[in-house]
C-alpha positions as CSV (number, residue, x, y, z in Angstrom):
1,M,77.8,-3.8,126.5
2,S,80.4,-1.5,124.9
3,E,79.6,2.2,124.3
4,S,79.0,1.4,120.6
5,Q,76.6,-1.4,121.5
6,E,74.7,0.8,123.9
7,Q,74.5,3.6,121.3
8,Q,73.4,1.1,118.6
9,A,70.6,-0.3,120.8
10,L,69.4,3.2,121.5
11,I,69.3,4.1,117.8
12,Q,67.4,0.9,117.0
13,W,65.0,1.7,119.8
14,A,64.5,5.2,118.3
15,E,63.9,3.7,114.8
16,I,61.3,1.4,116.3
17,L,59.5,4.1,118.3
18,S,59.7,6.8,115.6
19,G,56.1,5.9,114.6
20,Q,54.9,6.9,118.1
21,Y,57.5,9.7,118.5
22,P,58.2,11.1,115.0
23,E,60.7,13.5,116.3
24,L,63.1,10.5,116.9
25,K,63.7,10.5,113.2
26,L,65.7,13.7,113.8
27,M,68.2,12.1,116.2
28,Y,71.6,11.7,114.8
29,H,75.1,10.7,115.7
30,I,78.0,13.1,115.6
31,P,80.9,10.9,114.4
32,N,83.6,12.4,116.5
33,E,85.4,9.3,117.7
34,G,87.7,6.7,116.1
35,K,91.1,6.3,114.8
36,R,92.0,8.0,111.6
37,S,95.0,8.5,109.4
38,P,96.9,11.8,110.0
39,V,95.7,13.1,106.7
40,T,92.0,12.3,107.4
41,G,92.3,13.6,111.0
42,A,93.8,16.9,109.7
43,R,91.1,17.2,107.1
44,M,88.3,16.6,109.5
45,K,89.7,19.2,111.9
46,C,89.7,21.7,109.1
47,E,86.1,20.7,108.5
48,G,85.2,21.5,112.1
49,L,85.8,18.3,114.1
50,K,86.1,19.2,117.8
51,K,87.3,17.0,120.6
52,G,84.6,16.2,123.3
53,V,81.4,16.9,121.2
54,P,78.6,14.7,122.5
55,D,77.7,11.5,120.6
56,L,74.0,12.2,119.8
57,C,71.9,15.2,119.1
58,L,68.1,15.4,119.1
59,P,67.3,18.8,117.6
60,V,63.8,19.0,119.1
61,A,62.8,21.9,121.4
62,R,61.0,20.8,124.6
63,K,60.7,21.8,128.2
64,G,62.2,25.2,127.5
65,Y,65.3,23.7,125.9
66,H,66.5,24.1,122.3
67,G,67.3,20.4,122.0
68,L,69.0,17.5,123.6
69,Y,72.6,16.3,123.5
70,I,73.6,12.9,124.7
71,E,77.1,11.6,125.6
72,M,76.9,7.7,125.6
73,K,79.2,5.8,127.9
74,A,79.7,2.2,128.7
75,K,79.3,1.2,132.3
76,G,82.6,2.1,134.0
77,G,83.4,4.6,131.3
78,K,84.4,8.2,132.2
79,V,83.4,11.6,130.8
80,T,86.6,13.3,129.6
81,T,87.5,16.8,130.6
82,E,86.6,18.0,127.0
83,Q,83.3,16.1,127.1
84,G,82.3,17.7,130.4
85,E,83.2,21.1,129.1
86,W,81.0,20.6,126.0
87,L,78.1,19.4,128.1
88,K,78.4,22.3,130.4
89,A,78.7,24.9,127.5
90,L,75.7,23.4,125.7
91,G,73.7,23.5,128.9
92,N,74.6,27.2,129.2
93,Q,73.3,27.7,125.6
94,G,69.9,26.3,126.4
95,Y,70.3,22.6,125.6
96,L,69.4,19.8,127.8
97,T,72.5,17.5,128.2
98,L,72.8,14.0,129.6
99,V,75.2,11.2,129.9
100,G,73.7,7.8,128.9
101,W,75.3,4.9,130.9
102,D,72.6,2.4,129.8
103,W,70.5,2.6,126.6
104,V,67.3,1.6,128.3
105,K,67.6,4.4,131.0
106,T,68.6,6.9,128.2
107,A,65.6,5.9,126.1
108,E,63.3,6.5,129.2
109,E,64.9,10.0,129.6
110,I,64.4,10.7,125.9
111,K,60.7,9.7,126.1
112,K,60.2,11.9,129.2
113,Y,61.8,14.8,127.3
114,L,59.6,14.3,124.2
115,E,56.4,13.9,126.2
116,E,56.7,17.3,128.0
117,K,56.0,20.1,125.7
C-alpha cells in the first residue's frame, strides 16, 4: 500500500471506531504534502506551511502527553531529516509521536494511547 492508502485506511478505521472512541472524531490530517504551483506554495508558506510537520494529529491528552502526532510512511519509506526534527521537537514539548508504517499497527497504538488515561 502507498502512504496515502495506509493513511486513508487509518482514517476509515477511526471513523468506524469513533462510536467506541469518540475522541477519534478529533483526529485530523495536516495537509503538508503534494505538488503545488509556485503561487500556491508561496501563499501556503505565508499561511504557516512548514516542511516536515507530521501527517496526523490527535489532540487528546493521555498518559501524561498533550496529544499524539503521527507521521505515516509506506513500507520502505524513510523519515526525512525535517520530519525527524519535528517529531523530536514535538516530543520535547510533551506530545507522543510515532511513525506509522502500517495502518493496522498504528491503529493498535492509537487504541492503546486512548485506553490509558
